[in-house]
N, C-alpha and C positions, 0 to 999 in steps of 0.2 A: 506496501500498498504508503510508502515513501520512497518504492524510486517511483510510479504512477506522479506522484506529490509535487516530488522535485523536481522530476525530467529521467526519461533515461531509452534508448536507442530504440528504435520496436523488432519484433522478434528476430531472428537471420531467416530464415527464413521469408517471412514477410520482409525484410527489405527485398529481399535475391530474387522476388516474387516483382519491385516496382520497377530496380534493376532493369532485370529481363522485362518486363515494359514502355518502358524508357525508348532500352538500350533498342528494342524490336521498331521507334515513332521514323519514321521516318524526313521527316524531321532532324532528328539525330544521328551527328559521324559517331561518333559513341558517348558514354556516359564517363563522365573523370575522376567523379567526387562524388557521389552519397552519401548521405551524413541528413541522420531522423532525430525527432529530440520526440518521447511518447508525453505531452500531457494531463492526463485525465484519458479524457473518453479524444482526447483533439488530439496530433498527431502532425508536426508542421516540418517540411521537407528544404532540404541545402540542394540542390543539385548545382553543377558544374559541367559543362561539356561542352567536347568540341560539334558546332554541329553543320549540318551539311548547309553544299553552301544556297546564299543565296543571292540575289543580282542588288539588291540594295540597303536597306536597315531596316528599314517599317515591312519587307522582306520577314530581316529574324528574328523582329520584334515582336507580328501578325501566329510569326513557324512557331518563336516561342510559349508566345498565348492558346497557342493552337494545342503547342501537352502539355502544359497545366490549366485547360480548361478539359482532356481528355481524362490527365494522372486522377483530377483532382470525380471524376467523375466512374471513375476504377475501381479511383479507394475515398469514401468519402467523407473519412474520419479524414482525411486530409483539410484540414479549416486553412489553414497558411502552406506556403511555397514561393520558397525564390530560385530561383534559376542564372544564375549567371552563363554567358558565354565561354569561355573561354580554347586556342586552341596547344593546350598541357594544364598538366597540376602545378 
């Protein structure tokens, strides 16, 4: 109970499912880093990923937003998500 109040990462199986889901998205080339924090019934996710090529910043932002929407639909306990595009970890 204490861990849920102060925060802990999600269970390893759940993290693997989340990692596989994000890596399978066509907008994402590869997930470089994934952090999770279970806070009571809610989950916070921070993703650092190399994105698939985009022709401009607007398209890149739309791709990130699309991944976040899909992630929250697939994993409804995700309340907060932070997504950082990058080329290396």
